[in-house]
Wavefront OBJ file of the C-alpha trace (Angstrom):
o trace
v -0.211 -0.214 -0.295
v 1.144 3.510 -0.293
v 2.685 5.416 2.513
v 1.477 9.350 0.695
v 1.376 12.298 2.779
v -2.027 14.961 1.057
v 1.045 16.804 -0.733
v 0.976 13.750 -2.964
v -2.128 14.211 -3.459
v -2.656 17.849 -4.210
v 0.395 18.309 -6.314
v -1.066 15.626 -8.607
v -3.281 16.995 -9.401
v -1.231 20.207 -9.732
v 0.936 18.889 -12.301
v -2.284 17.495 -14.296
v -4.930 19.746 -14.399
v -2.498 23.001 -14.301
v -5.798 24.936 -15.884
v -7.382 24.009 -12.543
v -7.017 26.290 -9.477
v -7.465 24.953 -6.132
v -9.563 27.036 -4.142
v -10.790 24.267 -1.083
v -8.911 21.109 -0.098
v -11.107 18.638 2.347
v -10.317 15.177 2.940
v -13.543 13.675 1.735
v -13.309 9.867 2.935
v -10.641 6.976 2.741
v -11.661 3.502 2.391
v -9.836 0.355 2.018
v -9.075 0.594 -1.818
v -9.019 4.490 -2.294
v -8.938 7.960 -0.765
v -10.824 11.389 -1.605
v -10.585 14.561 -1.875
v -12.970 17.463 -2.032
v -11.809 19.792 -4.497
v -13.806 23.610 -5.142
v -16.621 22.135 -2.726
v -17.426 20.223 -6.160
v -14.947 18.232 -7.199
v -14.464 14.666 -6.062
v -10.755 13.027 -6.330
v -10.583 9.605 -6.407
v -6.547 7.932 -5.601
v -6.644 4.026 -5.698
v -4.462 2.803 -3.006
v -2.551 -0.024 -5.105
v -2.189 -1.089 -8.731
v -5.658 -3.629 -8.395
v -7.634 -0.433 -7.821
v -5.854 1.718 -10.415
v -6.820 -0.684 -12.874
v -10.639 -1.251 -11.041
v -11.068 2.872 -12.471
v -9.462 2.819 -15.221
v -12.346 0.698 -15.737
v -14.970 2.342 -13.713
v -14.530 5.044 -15.496
v -14.976 3.804 -18.783
v -18.106 1.988 -17.415
v -19.835 4.767 -16.012
v -19.863 6.767 -18.419
v -21.657 4.684 -21.022
v -23.936 3.240 -17.658
v -24.692 6.795 -16.328
v -27.899 7.633 -18.943
v -29.660 3.817 -18.524
v -30.015 3.321 -14.868
v -32.506 6.402 -13.100
v -30.416 7.328 -10.178
v -26.769 9.975 -10.346
v -23.579 8.138 -10.358
v -20.234 9.378 -10.888
v -19.164 10.725 -13.903
v -15.395 11.598 -14.728
v -14.375 14.698 -16.080
v -10.521 14.267 -14.983
v -8.337 11.398 -15.501
v -4.699 12.222 -13.739
v -1.680 10.348 -14.761
v 0.784 8.924 -13.045
v 3.353 11.812 -11.667
v 6.788 12.082 -9.799
v 4.201 12.399 -6.179
v 1.389 10.036 -6.749
v 2.834 6.594 -8.841
v -0.246 5.466 -10.328
v -3.591 6.876 -12.268
v -6.811 9.041 -10.478
v -9.570 10.222 -11.653
v -11.795 13.236 -10.547
v -15.510 13.031 -10.553
v -18.469 15.950 -9.930
v -19.667 15.675 -6.219
v -22.760 13.898 -5.686
v -24.757 15.842 -3.206
v -26.368 13.925 -0.348
v -25.487 11.725 3.390
v -24.152 8.259 2.883
v -27.438 5.983 4.290
v -25.149 4.420 7.462
v -24.559 7.870 8.617
v -28.484 8.730 8.965
v -30.745 8.374 12.344
v -31.837 5.231 12.664
v -34.792 6.246 11.678
v -34.238 7.275 8.476
v -32.467 3.422 7.676
v -35.755 1.951 8.780
v -37.782 4.458 6.691
v -39.209 2.573 3.220
v -38.980 6.228 1.047
v -35.715 5.164 0.068
v -36.157 2.119 -0.852
v -38.618 1.858 -3.538
v -36.281 4.229 -5.747
v -33.232 1.690 -5.107
v -35.225 -1.226 -6.390
v -35.597 0.112 -9.550
v -32.043 0.972 -10.006
v -31.282 -2.297 -9.264
v -34.264 -3.475 -11.896
v -32.331 -1.429 -14.457
v -28.136 -1.777 -14.083
v -28.999 -5.880 -13.863
v -30.485 -5.296 -17.266
v -27.172 -3.682 -19.242
v -26.153 -5.850 -20.958
v -23.429 -8.173 -20.314
v -20.923 -8.594 -23.301
v -21.139 -4.802 -23.759
v -19.509 -4.426 -19.920
v -16.942 -7.267 -20.995
v -16.209 -4.705 -24.300
v -15.820 -1.677 -21.641
v -13.626 -3.873 -19.686
v -11.905 -5.080 -22.218
v -11.022 -8.467 -20.396
v -13.747 -11.486 -19.724
v -15.826 -10.845 -16.984
v -18.482 -13.249 -17.702
v -19.484 -15.315 -14.883
v -21.464 -18.578 -14.653
v -23.192 -19.466 -11.355
v -20.813 -22.851 -11.169
v -17.623 -20.214 -11.665
v -19.452 -18.176 -8.906
v -19.655 -21.680 -6.807
v -16.327 -22.008 -7.156
v -14.738 -18.632 -6.045
v -17.074 -19.115 -3.113
v -15.271 -22.299 -2.470
v -12.441 -20.760 -3.015
v -12.727 -18.423 -0.290
v -13.865 -20.765 1.942
v -10.446 -22.333 2.016
v -9.230 -19.215 2.412
v -11.211 -18.765 5.484
v -9.773 -21.991 6.892
v -6.625 -20.789 6.453
v -6.258 -16.911 7.565
v -9.291 -16.345 9.262
v -9.772 -19.541 11.895
v -6.782 -19.082 14.224
v -8.706 -15.623 15.531
v -11.963 -17.520 15.631
v -12.998 -19.649 18.329
v -13.392 -23.148 18.145
v -16.799 -23.294 18.454
v -17.355 -20.606 15.672
v -14.773 -23.035 13.308
v -17.550 -25.319 13.769
v -20.802 -23.405 13.626
v -18.801 -22.215 10.166
v -17.766 -25.458 8.692
v -21.573 -26.788 9.201
v -22.740 -24.082 7.338
v -20.379 -23.675 4.848
v -20.865 -27.343 3.738
v -24.385 -27.587 4.329
v -24.523 -24.459 1.699
v -21.819 -26.003 -0.662
v -23.556 -29.695 -0.691
v -26.799 -27.902 -2.622
v -25.486 -26.984 -5.883
v -29.174 -25.601 -6.421
v -28.540 -22.283 -4.357
v -26.262 -21.439 -7.196
v -28.786 -21.905 -10.167
v -28.809 -17.964 -11.249
v -28.613 -16.078 -14.190
v -25.641 -14.125 -14.010
v -25.785 -10.225 -14.657
v -24.165 -7.057 -14.416
v -23.826 -6.072 -10.315
v -22.364 -3.364 -8.124
v -21.212 -6.241 -5.535
v -20.719 -3.586 -2.673
v -24.611 -2.039 -3.041
v -23.931 -1.476 0.971
v -25.696 1.869 2.888
v -21.901 3.305 2.974
v -22.587 3.534 -1.196
v -25.852 5.156 -0.833
v -26.170 8.335 -0.895
v -29.729 10.432 0.583
v -31.371 14.017 0.494
v -33.551 13.095 4.624
v -35.051 17.187 4.349
v -36.557 15.585 0.173
v -36.604 11.650 1.454
v -35.167 11.628 -2.122
v -32.205 8.853 -3.028
v -29.217 11.545 -4.811
v -26.881 8.543 -6.392
v -24.616 5.489 -6.236
v -21.101 5.506 -5.459
v -18.092 3.951 -5.137
v -18.114 0.883 -8.010
v -14.351 -0.326 -7.880
v -16.231 -3.799 -6.935
v -18.844 -3.768 -10.392
v -18.984 -7.108 -12.275
v -20.809 -9.284 -13.485
v -22.322 -12.185 -10.743
v -25.899 -13.082 -8.872
v -27.965 -9.762 -8.705
v -28.847 -11.362 -4.714
v -25.928 -9.863 -3.514
v -26.640 -6.421 -4.787
v -30.593 -6.686 -4.153
v -30.686 -8.478 -0.394
v -33.898 -7.238 1.777
v -35.112 -4.794 -1.578
v -36.425 -7.851 -2.881
v -40.499 -6.174 -3.041
v -39.091 -3.274 -5.610
v -37.258 -5.690 -7.647
v -38.021 -6.379 -11.005
v -35.249 -9.002 -12.029
v -35.171 -12.281 -12.392
v -35.406 -13.729 -8.708
v -34.326 -18.158 -9.116
v -35.177 -20.467 -6.850
v -32.177 -20.117 -4.608
v -32.872 -16.243 -4.136
v -33.781 -16.477 -0.427
v -31.178 -19.304 0.716
v -27.836 -16.831 -1.202
v -29.147 -13.569 0.965
v -28.982 -15.755 3.784
v -25.209 -16.861 2.814
v -24.249 -13.026 1.112
v -25.397 -11.894 5.016
v -24.375 -14.260 7.232
v -20.862 -14.495 5.313
v -20.646 -10.055 4.359
v -17.375 -10.105 7.240
v -15.367 -12.665 5.683
v -14.080 -10.715 2.156
v -13.587 -7.988 3.985
v -11.054 -9.763 6.218
v -9.244 -11.173 3.985
v -8.872 -8.348 2.351
v -7.984 -6.290 5.118
v -5.073 -9.073 5.960
v -3.974 -8.943 2.158
v -3.607 -5.695 2.079
v -2.191 -6.244 5.624
v -4.608 -3.160 7.249
v -4.083 -4.447 10.344
v -6.009 -1.591 12.087
v -9.177 -2.752 11.014
v -8.924 -6.571 11.708
v -10.525 -5.817 14.868
v -13.928 -3.883 13.791
v -14.288 -7.034 11.278
v -13.947 -9.580 14.326
v -16.746 -7.600 15.789
v -19.015 -8.301 13.442
v -18.088 -11.974 12.732
v -18.536 -12.321 16.141
v -22.042 -10.544 16.675
v -23.189 -13.067 13.808
v -21.327 -16.419 14.721
v -21.242 -16.247 18.845
v -17.546 -16.606 20.381
l 1 2 3 4 5 6 7 8 9 10 11 12 13 14 15 16 17 18 19 20 21 22 23 24 25 26 27 28 29 30 31 32 33 34 35 36 37 38 39 40 41 42 43 44 45 46 47 48 49 50 51 52 53 54 55 56 57 58 59 60 61 62 63 64 65 66 67 68 69 70 71 72 73 74 75 76 77 78 79 80 81 82 83 84 85 86 87 88 89 90 91 92 93 94 95 96 97 98 99 100 101 102 103 104 105 106 107 108 109 110 111 112 113 114 115 116 117 118 119 120 121 122 123 124 125 126 127 128 129 130 131 132 133 134 135 136 137 138 139 140 141 142 143 144 145 146 147 148 149 150 151 152 153 154 155 156 157 158 159 160 161 162 163 164 165 166 167 168 169 170 171 172 173 174 175 176 177 178 179 180 181 182 183 184 185 186 187 188 189 190 191 192 193 194 195 196 197 198 199 200 201 202 203 204 205 206 207 208 209 210 211 212 213 214 215 216 217 218 219 220 221 222 223 224 225 226 227 228 229 230 231 232 233 234 235 236 237 238 239 240 241 242 243 244 245 246 247 248 249 250 251 252 253 254 255 256 257 258 259 260 261 262 263 264 265 266 267 268 269 270 271 272 273 274 275 276 277 278 279 280 281 282 283 284 285 286 287 288 289 290
């Protein structure tokens, strides 16, 4: 992971875009793969933390331009495409700021409200209809994932969980998680779904809302988008979703809910983000009694 200061990011922008005077500068958000800054209160600059994230950003920029007219909610539209400099060694991008508050930062009353659910269901319905063939063209790689390949990916993740995560869990947790995974993996019919283009990180921290007007203002952070299982995006929004719902849908939704912290923990361990480990272990303990 890159060890940089704000001066590095600032210099990268000024070197790439000398015609853009920086009047205001505000650290906005730091995730696991990217760091963002708000420039002049209107442009979000997104800086990948490593090469994998930089590769994802290039694909994301290319795809979102074509995706935007096909979905009913705002998504990032990149106006600035930055190249590596002596101060910052990766590509980066800047898009027009989408006003709104992340849903996970709203009050419990807002998070349990229903007004934001129908727009999200309509958004996912449109998103999942975006042609897979076109995704492959824009990504310039084969991203088509069959349901069998999806299951094989989960099997590989299960192996990593046993190797990397089990040493951090209690014996009771190990037994219960093992029994659950074996039960799910023994029923391949659960994974008989039709793959679609998905956001794959469609959680409340990436959903922006305006509480005063009770509207959804945008969907951000497309770094994980891929071709896969629509149920992973939709989850509890099924009542507002007009896509294909198969027989294994509910079982997979339950699986994603119960295993959600595991991919996160594998990611932070792989990228040596030790400061995030404890909080993810807490989430595992909430789902699986120690």
